[in-house]
N, C-alpha and C positions, 0 to 999 in steps of 0.2 A: 504494500500500500504506500502511496505517495504521501509523505507527511508534511511537507512544507514547500514554499515557493521555489527554493533552490533545487529541491529534488525534482519538481515538475519541470523547471527550466532545463536541468541536466538531462533528464530522460527525453524531453521533447526535442532538444537539440541532437541527442544521440539518434533518435528516430530519423530526423532530417538528414543527418550525416549518412546513416545507413542506406537511406533511399536515394539521396541526391549527390552524395559526396560532399566533402568539406567546402569546396568552392561554391557549389550551387546552394548549399545550405546557407552559407553566409549571404549569398545574393538574395535568396528567398527572404531572410530576416530583414535585409536592407530594403527590399521592395515593400514588405509589410509595414515597416516603420515609416517609409517615405509616403506611401499612399494614405489617403483618408479612408481607412478600412474599418467598417463597423460590422463585426461578425453577426450581430443580431439582425441587422438589415439584410446582409447577404443570405443568412439562413432563411429568413422569411421569403426573400425573392426566389431562392433556389428551390425550396420545398413547397412554396405557394400553398395550394389547396390539396396537396397530396394526403391521402389517407394514411394513418399510422401503419396499416398492413402493408401498403406500398413502400413506405420508407423502410420498414423492417425487411421486406423482401429484397430490396436493393442492398441493404447492409449485409444480409446473409449471403447474397450472391457475390458481393465484393469480397467478403471474408473467405469464401470458398475458393475464389480465384487468386487471392493474395494472402495465403496463410502467413501468420506472424512467425518470423524466424529470428527475432532479436533475442536478447538475453532475458531470461526469466527473472522477474522481480524477486528479490530475496527478502 
């Protein structure tokens, strides 16, 4: 379980590095910081009027196609 902000940041950055590599992870962070990005607005626009079943179905499908291969939390 993630206990504090530093743990969340460390694990989040580790995920980015695992998927994007160090350079692109840094670029991603820079883009997010530079843009006027509001996750709540993005989420509402992306999911719109999707039913919970549909969102769940997409999440399950994604998880099956992209199994987690990172380190197990200790």
